[in-house]
MIMAR-777326 format. One line per field, with one value per residue (C-alpha): x, y, z; residue in one letter; residue number from 1. Coordinates in steps of 0.5 Angstrom, whole numbers, plus 500, padded with zeros to 3 digits. Layout:
BEGIN
u: X, ... .
v: Y, ... .
w: Z, ... .
rest: A, ... .
nr: NUM, ... .
//
This chain:
BEGIN
u: 500, 503, 497, 494, 489, 490, 487, 489, 483, 484, 481, 480, 478, 475, 475, 469, 471, 463, 463, 470, 468, 462, 466, 471, 466, 463, 470, 473, 466, 468, 475, 472, 467, 473, 476, 481, 483, 487, 485, 489, 486, 491, 494, 490, 483, 479, 481, 485, 485, 491, 488, 491, 485, 480, 484, 484, 477, 476, 482, 480, 484, 484, 479, 474, 476, 470, 474, 478, 471, 468, 474, 474, 467, 468, 474, 469, 463, 467, 472, 478, 485, 483, 489, 488, 494, 493, 489, 490, 489, 490, 497, 496, 499, 496, 499, 497, 499, 499, 497, 496, 492, 491, 485, 484, 478, 475, 476, 481, 487, 493, 498, 499, 505, 506, 509, 517, 519, 516, 514, 518, 519, 519, 517, 517, 512, 511, 509, 511, 509, 511, 508, 513, 509, 502, 504, 509, 513, 513, 519, 518, 518, 513, 511, 505, 503, 498, 496, 503, 506, 510, 508, 512, 509, 511, 507, 508, 514, 517, 518, 524, 528, 530, 534, 527, 524, 531, 530, 523, 525, 531, 526, 522, 517, 515, 510, 512, 507, 507, 500, 500, 498, 503, 503, 502, 509, 513, 508, 509, 517, 518, 512, 513, 521, 521, 515, 519, 526, 523, 521, 527, 532, 528, 526, 519, 512, 510, 503, 501, 494, 494, 490, 488, 486, 484, 481, 476, 482, 485, 491, 492, 495, 498, 493, 496, 495, 500, 502, 509, 512, 519, 522, 520, 514, 507, 502, 496, 495, 490, 489, 490, 487, 480, 477, 477, 480, 485, 486, 492, 493, 500, 504, 509, 514, 516, 519, 524, 525, 527, 532, 535, 537, 539, 541, 543, 540, 545, 551, 551, 557, 559, 563, 566, 567, 574, 574, 580, 580, 582, 576, 571, 574, 574, 567, 565, 568, 565 .
v: 500, 507, 511, 511, 516, 517, 521, 523, 525, 530, 529, 533, 526, 527, 522, 518, 513, 512, 520, 519, 513, 517, 523, 518, 514, 521, 523, 516, 516, 523, 521, 514, 518, 523, 517, 515, 507, 508, 513, 514, 517, 520, 518, 516, 516, 513, 518, 523, 522, 524, 522, 515, 513, 515, 512, 505, 505, 505, 500, 494, 488, 489, 484, 488, 495, 499, 503, 497, 493, 499, 500, 493, 494, 501, 498, 492, 497, 502, 497, 501, 500, 503, 505, 507, 511, 509, 508, 505, 498, 494, 491, 487, 489, 496, 498, 500, 499, 505, 501, 502, 497, 497, 494, 491, 492, 486, 488, 484, 486, 486, 489, 492, 496, 499, 505, 504, 511, 514, 521, 523, 530, 536, 542, 550, 553, 547, 542, 535, 528, 521, 516, 511, 511, 509, 505, 499, 501, 496, 492, 491, 496, 494, 494, 492, 492, 496, 494, 492, 499, 498, 502, 503, 505, 510, 514, 521, 522, 516, 521, 524, 518, 518, 511, 508, 511, 509, 502, 502, 505, 500, 494, 497, 502, 507, 510, 512, 514, 518, 519, 524, 528, 533, 538, 545, 548, 542, 542, 550, 549, 542, 539, 541, 540, 533, 531, 534, 531, 524, 524, 527, 523, 517, 519, 516, 519, 521, 521, 524, 525, 529, 531, 538, 544, 544, 537, 535, 533, 540, 539, 542, 539, 542, 539, 541, 534, 533, 529, 530, 527, 524, 531, 534, 538, 538, 536, 536, 540, 541, 548, 549, 545, 544, 536, 535, 531, 532, 527, 526, 522, 519, 517, 512, 512, 519, 514, 511, 518, 521, 515, 515, 523, 522, 515, 516, 509, 506, 510, 509, 506, 503, 507, 507, 513, 514, 519, 522, 519, 525, 529, 524, 524, 532, 532, 527, 530, 537 .
w: 500, 498, 501, 508, 510, 518, 523, 530, 535, 540, 547, 554, 558, 565, 571, 568, 563, 561, 559, 555, 551, 549, 546, 544, 539, 536, 535, 532, 528, 525, 523, 519, 516, 513, 510, 516, 515, 522, 528, 534, 540, 546, 552, 558, 553, 559, 564, 566, 574, 578, 584, 586, 590, 584, 579, 583, 583, 576, 574, 571, 568, 560, 559, 563, 561, 558, 554, 550, 550, 546, 542, 540, 538, 534, 530, 528, 526, 522, 519, 521, 525, 532, 536, 543, 545, 552, 558, 565, 566, 572, 573, 579, 586, 587, 580, 573, 566, 562, 556, 548, 544, 537, 534, 527, 523, 525, 532, 535, 539, 534, 539, 546, 548, 556, 556, 558, 561, 567, 567, 574, 574, 578, 573, 574, 579, 583, 578, 580, 577, 579, 574, 577, 584, 580, 573, 572, 566, 560, 558, 551, 545, 539, 532, 528, 521, 518, 511, 509, 513, 519, 525, 532, 538, 544, 549, 551, 555, 551, 545, 549, 549, 541, 542, 542, 536, 532, 534, 532, 525, 525, 526, 520, 522, 517, 522, 529, 534, 541, 543, 549, 555, 555, 560, 558, 560, 557, 551, 549, 550, 547, 543, 536, 536, 539, 534, 528, 531, 531, 524, 521, 525, 523, 516, 518, 519, 526, 529, 536, 538, 544, 550, 551, 555, 563, 565, 571, 575, 575, 570, 564, 557, 551, 545, 538, 536, 530, 524, 521, 515, 514, 512, 518, 516, 520, 515, 520, 526, 531, 533, 540, 545, 543, 542, 535, 529, 524, 518, 513, 507, 508, 502, 504, 499, 502, 507, 502, 499, 506, 508, 501, 501, 508, 510, 517, 519, 514, 516, 523, 526, 533, 537, 544, 549, 552, 558, 561, 568, 572, 569, 571, 578, 578, 576, 581, 587, 585 .
rest: X, X, X, X, X, X, X, X, X, X, X, X, X, X, X, X, X, X, X, X, X, X, X, X, X, X, X, X, X, X, X, X, X, X, X, X, X, X, X, X, X, X, X, X, X, X, X, X, X, X, X, X, X, X, X, X, X, X, X, X, X, X, X, X, X, X, X, X, X, X, X, X, X, X, X, X, X, X, X, X, X, X, X, X, X, X, X, X, X, X, X, X, X, X, X, X, X, X, X, X, X, X, X, X, X, X, X, X, X, X, X, X, X, X, X, X, X, X, X, X, X, X, X, X, X, X, X, X, X, X, X, X, X, X, X, X, X, X, X, X, X, X, X, X, X, X, X, X, X, X, X, X, X, X, X, X, X, X, X, X, X, X, X, X, X, X, X, X, X, X, X, X, X, X, X, X, X, X, X, X, X, X, X, X, X, X, X, X, X, X, X, X, X, X, X, X, X, X, X, X, X, X, X, X, X, X, X, X, X, X, X, X, X, X, X, X, X, X, X, X, X, X, X, X, X, X, X, X, X, X, X, X, X, X, X, X, X, X, X, X, X, X, X, X, X, X, X, X, X, X, X, X, X, X, X, X, X, X, X, X, X, X, X, X, X, X, X, X, X, X, X, X, X, X, X, X, X, X, X, X, X, X, X, X, X, X .
nr: 1, 2, 3, 4, 5, 6, 7, 8, 9, 10, 11, 12, 13, 14, 15, 16, 17, 18, 19, 20, 21, 22, 23, 24, 25, 26, 27, 28, 29, 30, 31, 32, 33, 34, 35, 36, 37, 38, 39, 40, 41, 42, 43, 44, 45, 46, 47, 48, 49, 50, 51, 52, 53, 54, 55, 56, 57, 58, 59, 60, 61, 62, 63, 64, 65, 66, 67, 68, 69, 70, 71, 72, 73, 74, 75, 76, 77, 78, 79, 80, 81, 82, 83, 84, 85, 86, 87, 88, 89, 90, 91, 92, 93, 94, 95, 96, 97, 98, 99, 100, 101, 102, 103, 104, 105, 106, 107, 108, 109, 110, 111, 112, 113, 114, 115, 116, 117, 118, 119, 120, 121, 122, 123, 124, 125, 126, 127, 128, 129, 130, 131, 132, 133, 134, 135, 136, 137, 138, 139, 140, 141, 142, 143, 144, 145, 146, 147, 148, 149, 150, 151, 152, 153, 154, 155, 156, 157, 158, 159, 160, 161, 162, 163, 164, 165, 166, 167, 168, 169, 170, 171, 172, 173, 174, 175, 176, 177, 178, 179, 180, 181, 182, 183, 184, 185, 186, 187, 188, 189, 190, 191, 192, 193, 194, 195, 196, 197, 198, 199, 200, 201, 202, 203, 204, 205, 206, 207, 208, 209, 210, 211, 212, 213, 214, 215, 216, 217, 218, 219, 220, 221, 222, 223, 224, 225, 226, 227, 228, 229, 230, 231, 232, 233, 234, 235, 236, 237, 238, 239, 240, 241, 242, 243, 244, 245, 246, 247, 248, 249, 250, 251, 252, 253, 254, 255, 256, 257, 258, 259, 260, 261, 262, 263, 264, 265, 266, 267, 268, 269, 270, 271, 272, 273, 274, 275, 276, 277, 278, 279, 280, 281, 282, 283, 284, 285, 286 .
//
């Protein structure tokens, strides 16, 4: 396949999975009505809930999760690939998994991916996050075939770890993904440049659906869902942080063309780092 019509769904998920499912269904149906064969929703589609007790009350195992059940039925109804960017799944032992699931056009699960890199950060103005206190990190990178086009999966904070996306590209991914719930302050600073950089470095399309706006739990996310081509050009972007849908037709041959112009995946060489012992000791003492 040379052409693949894709869509990214921007949401403003609240704390109720049922309410979020209703919004998700409307937006995914809108995307499918506009010709999308592949539709991606953002990180934490099922609920944006920073209260740990509140999150624990809605956690379910994958087979019983209402978001994934609804997504499976929706994919089959519309005959599309539906990528739930992530939702919180009961991982046992009081922990959750931040899990992405891709459903095929028959509604079956094609691939699962648990977010590897935990957002444990202290930002300006007192904003602090400790995902590792709630979520069990994943251990395996994943790719999946969509009509002969290979896609690599990432989630939000993963986008700051370029080696993950390089490995996905080396594994054959033509499309890379990082559905997200970026904070407003980190999004304003880094969202566009990170998405474009991962596309440019790997000569791949980048698709990242986002959460946007002030959420019911009080957090604020950046929005600006993006689709970027392998040369780093933004070909679709959600305006601001309002819920909605963006659609683009991907010419998959652009991947081969970009990698032929800048063959950095082929040109990479192994190397070692030689450090001056005294310098290292001095840095350690300091």
